[in-house]
N, C-alpha and C positions, 0 to 999 in steps of 0.2 A: 310531155313532162314525165320522166321515168321515176323520179324520186324527189321528195320535198327538199329543196336546197334553198338556203338563205342567201347565197352569194348572187350578186347581180351580174349576170353574164348574158350576152346577146342570145345564146342558145337556150336560155331558160324561158324566154318569152320573146318571140320574134318582134323586132322593132322597138324593144324597150330602151328607153333612154338610160345610159349608164350613169347619168347625174340628174336624177329626177328632182323636181322642186319639193316634193313631199311624198311620204308613203303613209297610207292608212292601214291600221292594224285592227281588224275586226275579230272579236272573241268568238271562237267556234265551239267552245267547250259546253255551251248550253244545248247544243244540237247533237243528240246521240249518233245520228247518221254520219256526222263528220268526224267521229273518233278515228276511223281508219285513215283519215287524211293526215291529221297531226300526229298520230301514233305510228306513222310510216307503214301502215298496212293498207290493203286495198279491198274494196268491195264494189259490186256492180253499181250501187247507188253512189258511192264515193267517186268512182270514175266518171259518172255522169255529171256530178257536181264540179268536177275538175275541168269540164269542157270550157275552153277559153271563150266560146260564144256566150256562155251563161255566166261565168264567174272568172274574168281575167285576173291573174295574180298568181301567187305561189304561197304554200303553207309554211308556217313556222312550227317546229316541233314543240313549241311552247303553247300551242293551242290557238294561234292567231292566223288569220288569213291576211297576207300582205298584198297591197295593191298600190302601184304608182299613181300619184295624182299630178295633174298638170299644174295646179295652183295650190298654194297654201291657203287653208281656210281657217277663219277665226271661230267658226262653229263646228264642233266635233259631234257626230251623231252618238246617241246613247249606245253603250256597249262597244265603242270604238276608241282608238287612240290615234295620234298622229305624230309622225316623225318628220320634222322640217329639216331640210338639207340646204344649207346656206354657203355661199362662197366666203373665203377668208376676208376678215375685216369687219364682220358683223357680230362677232361674239360678245361685244359689250352690251348688246340689247337682249341676248338670249335669256339670261336669268330673269330679267324683268318681265318678259313675255310669258314665261312658263309659270311664274309664281302665283298666277291668279286662279288656280284650281285647288281650293282647299278640300280636304277630306272630311266627311261627316263621321261621327262616332269616335273611335279611339284616336289618339294623337298619331298623325301620319309621319312619314319620313320627310326631312327637309329636301328642297331642291338640291341636287348634287351636280357638280361640274368636274369632269376629269379631262386630262390631256394625254394624248399619245403621239409619238413620233410617226410620221408617214413618209411617203416617197419623196415629196417635195415640200415639206412643211409638217406642221402638227395638225392633228385632228382634235377638235374640242367638242366634247359631248356634254350637254346639259339636259338632265332628265327630271321630270316631275310626275305628278299623278296621272295626267292624261296626255301630256305632250312631251316630246323630246326634241332637242335641236342639235344638229350636227353641223359643225363648221369645218369644212375641209375642201381641198382642191379636188378636181375630178380624179386625178391620178391617185391621190391618197385615199379617197372614198372607194375607188375601184379595188384597191388592195385590202382595205380594212372593213369593207361593208359587211362581210360574212360574220366575223366575230362581233362586230358592233351591233348588228341587228339581233343576233342571238342573245347578247347581254341585255339589250333593251327589252326584248320580249320576255326574257326571264325575270327582269326587274318587275315588269307589269304583271307577270303571272304570280310572282311572290306576293305582290300587292293584292291581287284577287284572292289568293289563298288566305292571306291575313284577314281579309274582309269576311270570307266564308267561315274561318275559324272563330272570328268575333261573334258571328251569328250563332254558331253551334255552342259556343261557350255560354252565351246568354241563355240558350235553351237548356243547357246542362245545369246551369245554376238554378233554374226553376224546377228541375227534375231531381234535385239532390235527395228530396224526401223519398222518392221512389227507389233511389239507389240504396238508401239506408235500410228501408223496410217497406216491402210491398204491402199494400192494403187493398181492399175491394175496389177503391177508386182507381187503383193502378190498372186493373183489368179493363175498366171503362176507357182509360187512356192508352190502352195497349197499342192500337194502330198508330197513334201519333208518336208514341215512344219508339216503336220499332221503325217508323219512318225516319226519325232523327238518327237512330242507330245505323240505318242503311246509308244515310247521308255521310256519316262519319266514316264508314267503311269505304264508300266510293271515293272520298277525299284521300284516304290512306292508300288506296290502290293507285291513284294518279301521282302521289308524291314522289315515288322513286323515279318516274319518268321525267317529271318537271325538274327534279333536283339532280338528275343524271349527269348533266354537263359539269357540275361542280366537281364530281369525283372522277368522271371518265368522259372528257369532252370529245375524244376522237370519233365516236360514232355520230356526233352531231356536226362535225366540221370536216372540211375537205382536205386541209393541208396542216402540216405541223406548224407552219408559220401562223396560220389562223388560230391554232390551239394556243400558241404562246401569247398572242394578242388577247385572246379571250381570257386566259388566266390573269393577265395584267388588269383587265377590266373587272374581273371578279374581285381582285384585291382592292382596287380603287373604289368600287361601289359597295364594298363590304357584303357581298352576296353570300359568302361562306358563313359569316356570323348570322346573317338573316335566315339562312337555310337551317342552321341549328336551332334558332329560336322557333321557327315554324314547326320543326320536329317535336320540340319539347311541348309546345302548346297543343299540337294535334294529339300527342300521346296522353296528355291530361284529359282531354275530351273523350278520347277512346276509352280510357280507364273508367270514366264516369258512366258511359253508356254500356260498357261491358258489365258493370255492376248492376245497372238497371235491368239489362236483359237477363242476367242470372237470377235476380230477385223475382222478376216476372215469371220466369220458368218455374222457380221454386213455388211461388204462390199459386200459379196455375195448377201445378201437380198436386199441391195441398188441397186446392178447391175441388179438383176432380176427385181425388181420393176421398175427401170428406163427403162429397155428394154421393158417391157410390156407397160409402158406409151408411149414410142416412137412408138411402134407398133400400139397402139390404135390411136395415133395422125396421124400416116401415113395412117391408114385405113380411118379415118375421112376425111383427106385431099383428098385422092383418090376418096372417095365417093362424096365429094363436087365438084371436077372437073368433075366427070361423070355426076352429076346432072346439072352442068352448061352447059356442052356440049350438053346434051339432050335438055336443055331449048332453046339454040340458034339454034339447028337443027330444032326444032319445029317452 
């Protein structure tokens, strides 16, 4: 496999079924050694992990490892998602099956269903938090699989980004006092505060890659037809508006921790300067007493 491709072609994995029953998507972003895989770069370790004998499948540039499954499963492993591929005529049950995965924390997005015209009929995509269902004929799936898989994986990546921004926002709200005015307690919490600031910067570094297809899908897709289909999915799934909302929320958290970092540096410099001044004064006082003692002794 020379490059990460989302299109399902026989050359991408020998013997792969062009119309699998389901595809499992495992999140790779938690493993730093896998970054070269989904960022379309290579390392010796990444190449080893791409060995079909160890991990059959193919990477999505949205940070997921995709793998064909022989059967659809009602139990989805933690950190994974499942794309169920069904023949035409079963779309009436799709929304009911997907609706049973509520999100915790903030209000999530509702289950969405979109339709696209294919080679010999339409493709119906229903997507939720952990599961997506595609209803299409084999011919339609073979033509539209590349943009559909990219859009599905981007939807789930945006969902993961929202969850991470939720976590960082809660942390930022608890650290607002440090952003307003650093105090001695801020130095005690310095490692924790800087760790959160690093998490925010790591998120911001990955955002342009994950949002890239919205503005420039050509590097992520193989044909102009796939690009056109993907743009239609972006519009129907409201990914563009979601992308802007993520940017706004990430920027707010970034501003909070930029202020925290600035106040920490200011207070640390003040503390170091004050300590030096006190040390110098103490040395001068000691020297004065020594000189006075020597004077009276003489």
